[in-house]
C-alpha positions as CSV (number, residue, x, y, z in Angstrom):
1,M,18.3,-23.0,-17.0
2,D,17.8,-25.1,-20.1
3,V,15.2,-24.1,-22.8
4,S,12.4,-26.3,-21.4
5,S,12.8,-25.1,-17.8
6,T,13.1,-21.5,-19.0
7,A,9.9,-21.7,-21.0
8,D,8.1,-23.4,-18.1
9,A,9.3,-20.6,-15.7
10,I,8.1,-17.9,-18.2
11,R,4.7,-19.6,-18.6
12,S,4.2,-20.0,-14.9
13,M,5.2,-16.4,-14.2
14,E,8.3,-17.4,-12.2
15,I,10.2,-15.3,-14.7
16,R,8.2,-12.1,-15.4
17,G,8.8,-8.7,-16.9
18,A,9.5,-8.2,-20.6
19,G,13.2,-7.5,-20.2
20,R,13.8,-10.4,-17.8
21,I,12.0,-12.7,-20.1
22,A,14.1,-11.6,-23.1
23,R,17.3,-12.1,-21.2
24,A,16.2,-15.5,-19.9
25,G,15.4,-16.6,-23.5
26,A,18.8,-15.5,-24.7
27,S,20.5,-17.2,-21.8
28,A,18.7,-20.5,-22.4
29,L,19.8,-20.5,-26.1
30,R,23.3,-19.8,-24.9
31,E,23.2,-22.8,-22.5
32,L,21.9,-24.9,-25.4
33,A,24.9,-23.9,-27.6
34,M,27.4,-24.5,-24.8
35,S,26.1,-28.1,-24.2
36,Y,25.6,-29.2,-27.8
37,S,28.1,-31.7,-29.2
38,G,26.5,-32.9,-32.5
39,D,26.7,-31.8,-36.1
40,A,25.4,-28.6,-37.8
41,E,22.2,-30.1,-39.1
42,G,21.2,-31.5,-35.7
43,F,22.1,-28.2,-34.0
44,A,19.9,-26.2,-36.5
45,A,17.0,-28.5,-35.7
46,E,17.5,-28.1,-32.0
47,L,17.6,-24.3,-32.3
48,D,14.4,-24.3,-34.4
49,A,12.7,-26.4,-31.7
50,A,14.1,-24.2,-28.9
51,K,12.9,-21.1,-30.7
52,R,9.4,-22.4,-30.9
53,T,9.3,-23.5,-27.3
54,L,10.5,-20.2,-26.0
55,L,8.2,-18.0,-28.2
56,D,5.1,-20.1,-27.3
57,S,5.8,-19.4,-23.6
58,R,4.8,-15.8,-23.9
59,P,3.3,-14.8,-27.2
60,T,2.6,-11.1,-26.4
61,A,6.2,-10.2,-25.3
62,V,7.9,-8.9,-28.4
63,S,11.0,-8.5,-26.3
64,L,11.3,-12.3,-26.3
65,W,10.7,-12.5,-30.0
66,N,13.4,-9.9,-30.7
67,G,15.8,-11.4,-28.2
68,V,15.5,-14.9,-29.6
69,H,15.9,-13.7,-33.2
70,A,18.9,-11.5,-32.1
71,V,20.6,-14.6,-30.7
72,L,19.9,-16.7,-33.8
73,R,20.8,-14.0,-36.3
74,G,23.4,-15.2,-38.8
75,V,23.7,-18.6,-37.3
76,R,22.6,-20.6,-40.3
77,G,25.3,-19.1,-42.5
78,C,28.1,-20.2,-40.2
79,G,28.7,-23.6,-41.8
80,D,29.9,-26.1,-39.2
81,A,28.5,-26.7,-35.7
82,D,31.4,-25.1,-33.9
83,A,31.0,-21.8,-35.7
84,M,27.3,-21.9,-35.1
85,R,27.8,-22.5,-31.4
86,E,30.2,-19.6,-31.2
87,R,27.8,-17.3,-33.0
88,V,24.9,-18.2,-30.7
89,I,27.0,-17.6,-27.6
90,A,28.4,-14.3,-28.9
91,N,25.0,-13.1,-29.9
92,A,23.4,-14.0,-26.6
93,D,26.2,-12.3,-24.6
94,A,25.8,-9.2,-26.8
95,F,22.0,-9.1,-26.4
96,I,22.1,-9.6,-22.6
97,A,24.7,-6.9,-22.2
98,R,22.7,-4.5,-24.5
99,S,19.5,-5.2,-22.5
100,E,21.1,-4.5,-19.2
101,A,22.8,-1.3,-20.5
102,A,19.5,-0.1,-22.0
103,V,17.8,-0.2,-18.5
104,R,20.7,1.8,-17.0
105,E,20.4,4.4,-19.8
106,I,16.7,4.7,-19.5
107,S,17.1,5.2,-15.8
108,R,19.5,8.0,-16.4
109,I,17.3,9.7,-19.0
110,G,14.0,9.2,-17.2
111,A,15.3,10.5,-13.9
112,K,15.7,13.9,-15.5
113,R,11.9,14.2,-15.8
114,I,11.4,13.8,-12.0
115,Q,11.5,16.8,-9.7
116,G,11.6,17.0,-6.0
117,G,8.1,17.0,-4.5
118,D,6.6,15.1,-7.4
119,V,3.8,12.6,-6.9
120,I,4.2,9.7,-9.3
121,V,2.0,6.7,-10.2
122,T,3.3,3.5,-11.6
123,H,1.7,0.2,-12.6
124,C,2.7,-3.4,-12.2
125,N,6.4,-4.2,-12.1
126,S,8.8,-2.8,-14.7
127,S,12.6,-2.9,-14.2
128,A,12.9,0.1,-16.5
129,A,10.3,2.2,-14.7
130,V,11.6,1.2,-11.3
131,G,15.1,2.0,-12.4
132,V,14.0,5.6,-13.3
133,L,12.5,6.1,-9.9
134,K,15.5,4.6,-8.0
135,E,18.0,6.7,-10.1
136,A,16.0,9.9,-9.3
137,H,16.0,9.1,-5.6
138,A,19.8,8.3,-5.8
139,Q,20.3,11.8,-7.2
140,G,18.8,13.3,-4.0
141,K,15.3,14.0,-5.3
142,R,12.5,13.3,-2.9
143,F,9.1,12.3,-4.2
144,K,6.1,10.1,-3.5
145,V,5.0,7.1,-5.5
146,Y,1.7,5.3,-5.7
147,A,2.1,1.7,-6.9
148,T,-0.8,-0.3,-8.1
149,E,-1.4,-3.8,-6.7
150,S,-1.7,-5.2,-10.2
151,R,-4.1,-8.1,-9.9
152,P,-4.3,-11.0,-10.2
153,W,-0.6,-11.7,-9.8
154,R,0.0,-8.6,-7.6
155,Q,3.3,-7.7,-9.2
156,G,2.9,-4.3,-7.7
157,L,4.0,-5.7,-4.4
158,I,7.4,-6.4,-6.0
159,T,7.5,-2.8,-7.1
160,A,6.5,-1.4,-3.7
161,N,9.1,-3.5,-1.9
162,E,11.9,-2.5,-4.4
163,L,11.1,1.2,-3.9
164,A,10.8,0.9,-0.1
165,D,14.2,-0.9,0.0
166,A,15.6,2.1,-1.9
167,G,14.2,4.5,0.7
168,I,11.5,5.9,-1.6
169,D,8.2,7.0,-0.1
170,V,5.8,4.5,-1.6
171,T,2.1,3.7,-1.1
172,L,0.5,0.5,-2.5
173,I,-3.0,1.0,-3.8
174,I,-5.7,-1.3,-5.1
175,D,-6.0,-1.1,-8.9
176,S,-9.5,0.6,-8.8
177,A,-8.1,3.5,-6.7
178,V,-6.0,4.8,-9.6
179,R,-8.5,7.5,-10.6
180,S,-8.7,8.7,-7.0
181,V,-4.9,9.1,-6.5
182,M,-4.4,10.5,-10.0
183,K,-6.0,13.8,-8.9
184,R,-2.9,14.5,-6.8
185,A,-0.3,13.1,-9.2
186,D,2.2,14.9,-11.4
187,K,3.5,12.1,-13.6
188,V,3.0,8.4,-14.5
189,F,5.9,6.1,-15.4
190,V,5.1,2.6,-16.7
191,G,7.0,-0.1,-18.5
192,A,6.2,-1.9,-21.8
193,D,5.8,-5.4,-23.1
194,T,5.3,-4.3,-26.7
195,V,5.3,-1.0,-28.5
196,T,3.7,-1.1,-32.0
197,S,5.0,0.6,-35.1
198,H,2.4,3.4,-34.7
199,G,3.3,4.0,-31.1
200,A,0.6,2.2,-29.2
201,L,1.6,0.5,-25.9
202,V,0.8,-3.1,-25.0
203,N,1.4,-3.6,-21.3
204,K,0.1,-5.2,-18.2
205,V,-3.7,-5.2,-18.1
206,G,-4.9,-2.0,-16.4
207,T,-2.3,0.2,-18.0
208,S,-4.9,1.7,-20.4
209,Q,-7.1,2.6,-17.4
210,V,-4.1,4.3,-15.8
211,A,-3.5,6.2,-19.0
212,L,-7.1,7.2,-19.3
213,A,-7.1,8.5,-15.7
214,A,-3.9,10.4,-16.4
215,R,-5.4,12.0,-19.6
216,E,-8.5,13.1,-17.7
217,A,-6.4,14.6,-14.9
218,R,-3.8,16.1,-17.4
219,V,-1.0,14.2,-15.8
220,Q,2.1,13.4,-17.9
221,F,2.2,9.7,-19.0
222,Y,5.7,8.3,-19.7
223,V,6.5,4.8,-21.1
224,C,9.9,3.3,-20.2
225,A,10.8,0.9,-23.0
226,E,14.0,-0.6,-24.4
227,T,14.0,-0.4,-28.2
228,Y,14.0,-4.2,-28.5
229,K,10.4,-4.0,-27.2
230,F,9.4,-2.3,-30.5
231,S,7.5,-4.8,-32.7
232,P,8.6,-5.0,-36.4
233,M,5.8,-7.4,-37.1
234,T,3.2,-4.7,-36.6
235,L,4.6,-2.9,-39.7
236,F,3.1,-5.6,-41.8
237,G,-0.3,-5.6,-40.3
238,D,0.2,-8.3,-37.7
239,M,-1.9,-7.9,-34.6
240,V,-0.3,-8.2,-31.1
241,T,-1.6,-11.3,-29.4
242,I,-3.2,-10.5,-26.1
243,E,-2.5,-13.5,-23.9
244,E,-5.4,-14.9,-21.7
245,R,-4.7,-17.0,-18.7
246,S,-6.7,-19.5,-16.6
247,R,-9.7,-18.7,-14.5
248,E,-7.9,-20.2,-11.5
249,E,-5.8,-17.1,-11.3
250,V,-8.9,-15.0,-10.6
251,V,-11.3,-17.3,-8.6
252,K,-10.8,-20.4,-6.6
253,D,-13.0,-23.5,-7.0
254,G,-16.4,-23.0,-5.5
255,E,-16.2,-19.2,-5.3
256,V,-18.5,-18.8,-8.3
257,R,-20.8,-21.1,-10.2
258,P,-19.1,-23.2,-12.9
259,E,-21.2,-21.6,-15.6
260,V,-19.8,-18.1,-14.8
261,K,-17.2,-17.3,-17.4
262,I,-13.9,-15.6,-16.4
263,F,-12.1,-13.1,-18.7
264,N,-8.4,-12.9,-17.6
265,P,-6.3,-11.0,-20.2
266,V,-2.7,-10.4,-19.2
267,F,-2.3,-7.2,-21.3
268,D,-4.2,-4.3,-22.8
269,S,-3.5,-1.7,-25.4
270,T,-3.0,2.0,-24.7
271,P,-3.4,4.4,-27.7
272,A,-0.4,6.5,-28.8
273,A,-2.5,9.6,-28.2
274,Y,-2.5,9.0,-24.5
275,I,1.3,8.8,-24.3
276,D,3.4,11.9,-23.7
277,A,6.7,10.3,-24.5
278,I,8.5,7.0,-24.7
279,I,11.8,6.9,-22.8
280,T,14.3,4.6,-24.5
281,E,18.0,4.0,-24.4
282,A,18.1,6.0,-27.6
283,G,16.5,9.0,-25.9
284,M,13.0,10.4,-25.3
285,I,10.8,10.0,-28.3
286,S,7.3,10.7,-29.3
287,P,5.0,7.7,-30.2
288,G,5.1,9.0,-33.8
289,S,8.8,8.5,-33.9
290,V,8.7,4.8,-33.1
291,Y,9.0,3.6,-36.7
292,Q,12.2,5.5,-37.4
293,V,13.8,4.5,-34.1
294,M,12.8,0.9,-34.8
295,V,14.6,0.9,-38.1
296,E,17.7,2.6,-36.7
297,S,17.9,0.5,-33.5
298,L,16.9,-3.0,-34.8
299,G,18.5,-2.6,-38.2
300,E,16.9,-3.4,-41.6
301,E,17.6,-7.1,-41.1
302,A,14.9,-7.2,-38.4
303,F,12.4,-6.4,-41.1
304,R,13.5,-9.1,-43.4
305,V,12.8,-11.9,-40.9
306,E,10.0,-14.0,-42.2
307,G,7.6,-15.7,-39.8
308,D,8.7,-16.7,-36.3
């Protein structure tokens, strides 16, 4: 898809999930480069406009921010339009390949934490977290999963179907049943939209409640996150924007009086203290190790990017 269609699909939730969003953004920039036929100045202007369009479509997902900047890295120093186009295409291909490989490596590492007979809770729909569960099952481990419905978009249904298709014993639960099922759980695996420099997790709203229930029940809480979901901007004091969406996602016209306000945040923040470990393609790390891994994985150049 082109940049505009991709941004619309991200905004409308047709494309969802931090990793998928990042790859879609990279792919859209690649398509722009492949179709462009003008001069270098015009191409630079189109890339700037495309960057803003993509980043505005999902402000909370640092994966998109990192993906877009990874694709554009070094492009302005290329000189002519052909060299710029080649750099964008090569960067996009490299980022997409890295993203897909990261999910596979997280699956391999995370599956080691699962034992036969485990009862596992997961929230929303994360390709990385689902990958861990599917890999463990493929290794012959048999366990039970409780997947939250994840209102209002009910992404948990995607998770439940993916796990069922893989032959995994899965039960779909309403979000408010998490504390009840946590009493019989052994581990929690969730994905991430953003991980801050001090190890806090920003993820689908309700994740913090899952973490709180896990902490109360002394259940291990694991975050499955590619390192490009680590936010370099938080090092400099920037706050993670928590996106809010329309009331129509929560209530239909006429269900409540028009003066009733609706609060519909897409994400919430889980403190680092509630996280046992973050499973990345670079290995299992503690929340306190995020800064060092961020520098090693993203490179010092990521911290020299100014603005958006």
